[in-house]
C-alpha positions as CSV (number, residue, x, y, z in Angstrom):
1,X,7.5,0.4,14.8
2,X,10.6,2.4,13.9
3,X,10.9,5.7,12.1
4,X,13.8,4.9,9.8
5,X,14.0,7.3,6.9
6,X,12.9,6.3,3.4
7,X,12.4,7.9,0.0
8,X,9.6,9.8,-1.5
9,X,8.7,8.6,-5.0
10,X,8.6,11.8,-7.1
11,X,9.1,12.8,-10.7
12,X,12.8,13.4,-10.0
13,X,13.3,10.3,-7.8
14,X,15.5,12.2,-5.4
15,X,15.9,10.8,-1.9
16,X,14.7,13.0,1.0
17,X,16.9,14.1,3.8
18,X,16.8,12.3,7.2
19,X,13.9,13.3,9.5
20,X,14.7,15.7,12.2
21,X,13.9,15.2,15.9
22,X,11.9,16.1,17.9
23,X,8.6,15.5,16.1
24,X,8.1,18.0,13.2
25,X,5.5,20.7,13.6
26,X,2.2,20.5,11.6
27,X,3.2,21.0,7.9
28,X,2.7,24.2,6.0
29,X,0.4,23.9,2.9
30,X,2.0,22.8,-0.4
31,X,1.3,24.6,-3.7
32,X,-0.3,21.3,-4.8
33,X,-2.7,21.4,-1.9
34,X,-4.7,24.2,-3.4
35,X,-5.8,22.2,-6.4
36,X,-9.5,21.5,-6.8
37,X,-8.9,17.9,-7.6
38,X,-8.9,15.3,-4.8
39,X,-5.5,14.0,-3.8
40,X,-4.8,10.3,-3.2
41,X,-1.4,9.1,-2.1
42,X,0.2,5.6,-1.8
43,X,2.5,4.4,1.0
44,X,4.3,1.3,2.1
45,X,6.1,0.4,5.4
46,X,8.7,-2.3,5.4
47,X,8.7,-4.2,8.7
48,X,12.2,-5.6,8.5
49,X,14.0,-2.4,7.7
50,X,11.5,0.1,9.2
51,X,11.6,2.1,6.0
52,X,8.7,4.2,4.7
53,X,8.0,4.8,1.0
54,X,5.6,7.5,0.0
55,X,4.3,8.7,-3.3
56,X,4.6,12.3,-4.3
57,X,0.8,12.8,-3.6
58,X,1.3,11.2,-0.1
59,X,4.1,13.7,0.6
60,X,2.0,16.6,-0.6
61,X,-0.9,15.7,1.6
62,X,1.4,15.6,4.6
63,X,3.3,18.8,3.7
64,X,6.7,17.2,3.0
65,X,8.8,19.2,0.6
66,X,12.3,18.6,-0.9
67,X,13.9,20.6,1.9
68,X,11.9,19.2,4.8
69,X,11.9,15.9,6.7
70,X,11.4,12.7,4.7
71,X,8.7,10.1,5.2
72,X,8.8,8.5,8.7
73,X,6.4,7.6,11.4
74,X,6.9,10.9,13.2
75,X,6.0,12.9,10.0
76,X,2.9,10.7,9.5
77,X,1.6,11.2,13.1
78,X,2.6,14.8,13.5
79,X,0.5,15.9,10.5
80,X,-2.6,14.5,12.1
81,X,-5.0,16.1,14.6
82,X,-3.8,15.2,18.1
83,X,-7.1,13.3,18.8
84,X,-6.5,11.0,15.7
85,X,-2.9,10.1,16.4
86,X,-3.5,7.3,19.0
87,X,-6.0,5.5,16.6
88,X,-3.4,5.7,13.8
89,X,-0.6,4.2,15.9
90,X,-3.0,1.4,17.2
91,X,-4.1,0.6,13.7
92,X,-0.5,0.3,12.4
93,X,0.5,-1.8,15.3
94,X,-2.5,-4.2,14.8
95,X,-1.6,-4.5,11.1
96,X,2.0,-5.4,11.9
97,X,1.3,-7.8,14.8
98,X,-2.1,-9.2,14.0
99,X,-2.3,-8.8,10.2
100,X,-5.4,-6.6,10.6
101,X,-6.4,-4.3,7.7
102,X,-7.7,-0.9,8.6
103,X,-9.6,2.1,7.3
104,X,-9.7,5.3,9.4
105,X,-11.0,8.8,8.8
106,X,-8.5,11.2,10.2
107,X,-7.8,14.9,10.0
108,X,-4.6,16.4,8.6
109,X,-3.7,19.7,10.2
110,X,-3.0,22.8,8.1
111,X,-1.3,25.9,9.3
112,X,-3.9,28.0,7.5
113,X,-7.5,26.9,7.1
114,X,-9.5,24.0,8.5
115,X,-8.2,20.5,9.0
116,X,-8.3,18.3,6.0
117,X,-10.3,15.0,6.4
118,X,-8.7,12.0,4.7
119,X,-9.3,8.2,4.6
120,X,-6.2,6.3,5.9
121,X,-6.2,2.7,4.6
122,X,-3.7,-0.1,5.3
123,X,-3.4,-3.7,4.1
124,X,-0.9,-6.1,5.6
125,X,1.4,-7.9,3.1
126,X,2.2,-11.6,4.1
127,X,4.9,-14.0,3.1
128,X,4.3,-17.7,2.3
129,X,4.3,-18.5,6.1
130,X,1.6,-15.9,6.8
131,X,4.0,-13.5,8.5
132,X,3.5,-9.8,8.0
133,X,6.4,-8.4,6.0
134,X,5.0,-5.0,5.2
135,X,1.9,-2.8,5.3
136,X,0.9,-0.7,2.4
137,X,-2.1,1.4,1.6
138,X,-3.5,4.8,0.6
139,X,-4.4,8.1,2.0
140,X,-7.4,9.6,0.1
141,X,-8.6,13.2,0.5
142,X,-12.2,13.4,1.5
143,X,-14.2,16.1,-0.2
144,X,-16.4,18.5,1.8
145,X,-19.7,18.1,0.0
146,X,-22.8,20.1,0.6
147,X,-24.8,16.9,0.5
148,X,-26.6,15.6,3.6
149,X,-24.5,13.5,6.1
150,X,-26.3,10.3,5.2
151,X,-25.4,10.7,1.5
152,X,-21.8,11.4,2.4
153,X,-21.6,8.3,4.6
154,X,-23.0,6.1,1.8
155,X,-20.5,7.6,-0.7
156,X,-17.6,7.0,1.7
157,X,-18.7,3.4,2.4
158,X,-18.9,2.7,-1.3
159,X,-15.4,4.2,-1.9
160,X,-13.9,2.3,1.0
161,X,-15.4,-1.0,-0.3
162,X,-13.9,-0.3,-3.8
163,X,-10.5,0.6,-2.4
164,X,-10.3,-2.5,-0.1
165,X,-11.4,-4.8,-3.0
166,X,-8.6,-3.4,-5.1
167,X,-6.0,-3.7,-2.3
168,X,-7.2,-7.3,-1.5
169,X,-6.8,-8.3,-5.1
170,X,-3.2,-6.9,-5.2
171,X,-1.9,-8.9,-2.3
172,X,-2.1,-12.4,-3.8
173,X,-0.8,-11.0,-7.1
174,X,2.3,-9.7,-5.4
175,X,2.8,-13.0,-3.6
176,X,2.3,-15.0,-6.8
177,X,4.9,-12.8,-8.6
178,X,7.4,-13.7,-5.8
179,X,6.6,-17.4,-6.4
180,X,7.3,-17.1,-10.1
181,X,10.5,-15.1,-9.5
182,X,11.7,-17.9,-7.3
183,X,10.7,-20.6,-9.7
184,X,12.0,-19.0,-12.9
185,X,14.7,-16.7,-11.7
186,X,13.1,-13.8,-13.5
187,X,12.5,-10.2,-12.4
188,X,9.4,-8.5,-11.1
189,X,8.0,-7.3,-14.5
190,X,8.7,-10.6,-16.2
191,X,6.8,-12.4,-13.4
192,X,3.8,-10.2,-13.9
193,X,4.0,-10.8,-17.7
194,X,4.0,-14.5,-17.0
195,X,1.0,-14.2,-14.8
196,X,-0.8,-12.3,-17.5
197,X,0.2,-15.0,-20.1
198,X,-1.1,-17.8,-17.9
199,X,-4.4,-15.8,-17.4
200,X,-4.8,-15.3,-21.1
201,X,-4.2,-18.9,-22.1
202,X,-6.2,-20.5,-19.3
203,X,-9.1,-18.0,-19.5
204,X,-8.9,-17.2,-15.8
205,X,-8.6,-13.8,-14.2
206,X,-5.0,-12.8,-13.1
207,X,-6.1,-12.8,-9.4
208,X,-7.5,-16.4,-9.8
209,X,-4.2,-17.6,-11.2
210,X,-2.3,-15.8,-8.4
211,X,-4.5,-17.4,-5.7
212,X,-3.9,-20.9,-7.2
213,X,-0.1,-20.4,-7.4
214,X,0.1,-19.1,-3.8
215,X,-2.1,-22.0,-2.5
216,X,0.1,-24.5,-4.3
217,X,3.3,-22.9,-3.1
218,X,2.1,-22.9,0.5
219,X,0.9,-26.5,0.4
220,X,-2.8,-25.6,0.7
221,X,-3.8,-26.7,-2.8
222,X,-2.7,-28.2,-6.1
223,X,-2.3,-26.4,-9.4
224,X,-4.9,-27.0,-12.1
225,X,-3.4,-29.0,-15.0
226,X,-3.4,-26.2,-17.6
227,X,-1.5,-23.8,-15.3
228,X,1.0,-26.6,-14.4
229,X,1.6,-27.3,-18.1
230,X,2.5,-23.6,-18.8
231,X,4.7,-23.4,-15.8
232,X,6.6,-26.6,-16.8
233,X,7.4,-24.9,-20.1
234,X,8.5,-21.6,-18.4
235,X,10.6,-23.0,-15.5
236,X,14.1,-24.5,-15.7
237,X,14.1,-28.3,-15.2
238,X,15.4,-28.1,-11.6
239,X,12.7,-25.6,-10.5
240,X,9.5,-26.9,-12.2
241,X,6.4,-26.9,-10.1
242,X,5.2,-30.4,-9.1
């Protein structure tokens, strides 16, 4: 896994400077980190380019500012407690090489105050051949409740199940959008609009339509007649689905 620099998605959309070497020190607290609301950040790692993409909340959790290093593997690992770093590296490697999803509870170091516990989730993204092309996920701040440990564990288990369900649903939708973009020559948003159109007119959930499209494109299934009929109207003659 490389540490190629990427951009932080922020309100201003400005690219962050290249990460410095050696590994950055544990980050100083950001002004946003003092908020009472719980932070949740999104991230994505592109396997081919080695680039990371972090949301503004992800950068805040890891102490990245406009004048500091940008998102990279070193910034991710250096922000964590030393005992948690090997598990993070192992989980990312397994996701890239074995398409294994993961959910870890790790601790983010803070220069002042106790470590911040977070859930670090990742879900491999596959192409039509089943090859991992990227890993994306979330980092969610874990509250420090006064409730008994058993209650906290149950609450975390429920939240993890909900997050993984949402991420699992997103994967086939993203793949189906790619199929539609290839068939119709449209862009990302138009592909999603077409998925929603098919869902509405066939009385199926968007995810169910996406699963049928991906199965058909990969040769593991056939399209239902009503979905095929809509695609024939939407696709150019030389690109129509069989």
